[in-house]
C-alpha positions as CSV (number, residue, x, y, z in Angstrom):
1,M,76.0,109.4,78.0
2,T,75.9,111.5,81.3
3,D,77.8,114.8,81.7
4,C,80.3,113.0,84.0
5,D,80.8,110.2,81.5
6,E,81.6,112.7,78.8
7,L,83.9,114.6,81.1
8,L,85.6,111.5,82.0
9,A,86.1,110.6,78.3
10,R,87.6,114.0,77.7
11,C,90.1,113.5,80.7
12,A,91.3,110.4,79.0
13,Q,92.5,112.9,76.4
14,H,94.2,115.0,78.9
15,D,91.7,117.8,78.9
16,A,92.4,119.6,82.0
17,T,89.3,121.8,81.8
18,A,87.1,118.7,81.7
19,F,89.0,117.3,84.7
20,K,88.4,120.5,86.6
21,K,84.7,120.5,86.1
22,L,84.5,116.7,86.7
23,Y,86.2,117.4,90.2
24,E,83.9,120.2,90.8
25,I,80.8,117.9,90.1
26,T,82.0,114.7,91.9
27,S,84.4,115.6,94.8
28,P,81.9,116.9,97.4
29,R,80.1,113.5,97.3
30,M,83.5,111.6,97.1
31,Y,84.8,113.7,100.0
32,A,81.8,112.8,102.1
33,L,82.5,109.1,101.4
34,C,86.1,109.5,102.5
35,I,85.1,111.3,105.8
36,H,82.6,108.8,106.6
37,M,84.9,105.8,106.2
38,L,88.1,107.6,107.7
39,K,86.6,109.8,110.3
40,H,89.4,112.1,110.0
41,K,89.3,115.2,107.8
42,S,93.0,115.7,106.9
43,L,93.2,112.0,106.0
44,A,90.1,112.2,103.9
45,E,91.7,115.2,102.0
46,D,94.9,113.2,101.4
47,V,92.9,110.1,100.1
48,L,90.7,112.3,97.8
49,Q,93.8,113.9,96.3
50,E,95.4,110.6,95.6
51,A,92.1,109.1,94.3
52,Y,91.8,112.1,91.9
53,M,95.5,111.8,90.7
54,K,94.6,108.1,89.9
55,I,91.4,109.1,88.3
56,W,93.3,111.5,86.1
57,S,96.1,109.1,85.1
58,N,93.5,106.1,84.5
59,A,90.7,107.9,82.7
60,H,91.5,106.2,79.6
61,H,90.6,102.8,81.3
62,F,87.0,103.9,81.8
63,I,84.6,102.1,79.4
64,P,81.2,103.9,79.2
65,T,79.4,100.8,78.1
66,K,80.4,98.9,81.2
67,G,79.1,101.5,83.6
68,R,78.7,105.2,84.6
69,A,81.6,107.5,85.4
70,V,80.3,108.4,88.9
71,T,80.3,104.6,89.7
72,W,83.9,104.2,88.4
73,I,85.0,107.2,90.3
74,T,83.3,106.1,93.6
75,I,85.1,102.7,93.2
76,I,88.4,104.4,92.9
77,V,87.9,106.7,96.0
78,R,86.5,103.8,97.9
79,N,89.5,101.6,97.1
80,E,91.9,104.3,97.8
81,T,90.3,104.9,101.2
82,L,90.3,101.2,102.2
83,D,93.9,100.9,100.9
84,K,94.6,104.0,103.6
85,L,92.7,102.2,106.4
86,R,94.8,98.9,105.7
87,S,98.0,100.9,105.7
88,L,97.1,102.5,109.1
89,Q,96.5,98.9,110.3
90,S,93.5,100.2,112.2
91,R,89.7,100.5,111.7
92,P,88.2,103.9,112.2
93,V,86.5,104.4,115.7
94,E,82.9,104.7,115.1
95,I,81.9,107.0,117.9
96,E,78.9,108.7,116.1
97,V,77.6,105.7,114.1
98,V,77.6,102.3,115.5
99,Y,76.5,99.4,113.4
100,E,73.5,97.8,115.2
101,G,71.9,95.9,112.3
102,I,70.0,96.6,109.1
103,E,67.6,99.0,110.8
104,F,70.0,101.9,110.3
105,A,69.1,102.1,106.6
106,S,65.7,103.7,106.9
107,E,63.9,104.0,103.8
108,A,61.5,106.6,105.0
109,L,62.4,109.8,103.6
110,E,60.5,113.2,104.0
111,P,58.9,114.7,100.8
112,D,61.4,117.5,100.6
113,Q,64.5,115.0,100.8
114,F,63.5,113.3,97.6
115,S,64.3,116.4,95.5
116,S,68.0,116.1,96.6
117,L,68.3,112.5,95.6
118,S,69.7,111.8,92.2
119,E,67.8,109.4,89.9
120,D,70.5,106.9,90.3
121,T,70.1,107.1,94.2
122,I,66.4,106.5,93.9
123,K,66.7,103.6,91.6
124,L,69.5,102.0,93.9
125,M,67.0,102.4,96.9
126,H,64.3,100.8,94.8
127,C,66.5,97.9,93.7
128,L,67.9,97.4,97.3
129,S,64.2,96.7,98.5
130,Y,64.4,93.4,96.2
131,L,67.3,91.9,98.0
132,K,67.0,89.4,100.6
133,P,67.7,90.9,104.0
134,E,70.9,89.3,104.6
135,Q,72.3,90.4,101.1
136,K,71.2,94.0,101.7
137,E,72.7,94.0,105.1
138,C,76.0,92.8,103.9
139,I,76.1,94.9,101.0
140,L,75.3,98.0,103.0
141,M,78.0,96.9,105.6
142,S,80.6,96.6,103.0
143,F,79.8,99.8,100.8
144,Y,78.4,102.1,103.4
145,Y,80.6,101.1,106.5
146,G,83.5,99.9,104.5
147,H,83.8,96.5,106.3
148,T,85.7,93.8,105.0
149,H,84.3,90.3,104.3
150,E,86.1,89.0,107.3
151,E,84.8,91.6,109.7
152,M,81.3,91.0,108.6
153,S,81.7,87.3,109.1
154,K,82.9,87.9,112.6
155,Q,80.3,90.6,113.3
156,L,77.4,88.5,111.8
157,N,78.7,85.4,113.3
158,K,78.4,83.6,109.9
159,P,81.0,81.7,107.8
160,L,83.2,83.7,105.5
161,G,82.0,81.9,102.5
162,T,78.4,82.6,103.3
163,V,78.9,86.2,103.7
164,K,80.8,86.4,100.2
165,A,78.0,84.5,98.5
166,W,75.3,86.9,100.0
167,I,77.4,89.9,98.8
168,R,78.0,88.2,95.2
169,R,74.5,87.2,94.8
170,G,73.0,90.5,96.0
171,L,75.4,92.5,93.6
172,K,74.3,90.4,90.7
173,R,70.6,91.0,91.4
174,L,71.5,94.8,91.8
175,R,73.3,94.8,88.5
176,L,70.1,93.3,86.9
177,C,67.5,95.6,88.5
178,L,69.8,98.6,87.7
179,K,70.0,97.9,84.0
């Protein structure tokens, strides 16, 4: 059990000190995710606050045997962000980063960058390399860029069912690899 897993378990028992520590550890990465998807600082701050309120009130739903706390938290933050985007009835304007294909996901890292990567991130990068290119592309478009299945279908000019199947099969392979 990781530190975050333990802290989240304590949050389920309404331990405010554990929640504060969990927030300190995880919020910088979660805030970066919100900023990346929303492209707006104040919206990202609002969504982050909403997500952590949800994390606090639903901590008792976390099951350590089914996954890690950081993954559970990331999914909540991502879903809150997507809900906000849907409620605004618009997608973020991607001025700085435009999706141009799978090439954006460079796997070449400088040696000093490896030290800043978590063990989970390194393992995920390794597992992503085993996916078929179309699976990897769809998973990264969905989880990195926050695109919906419908948007990917249009952008890739592929049937919706095909895109969903690529994601489903890719996630299945990732789960197996990450175990």
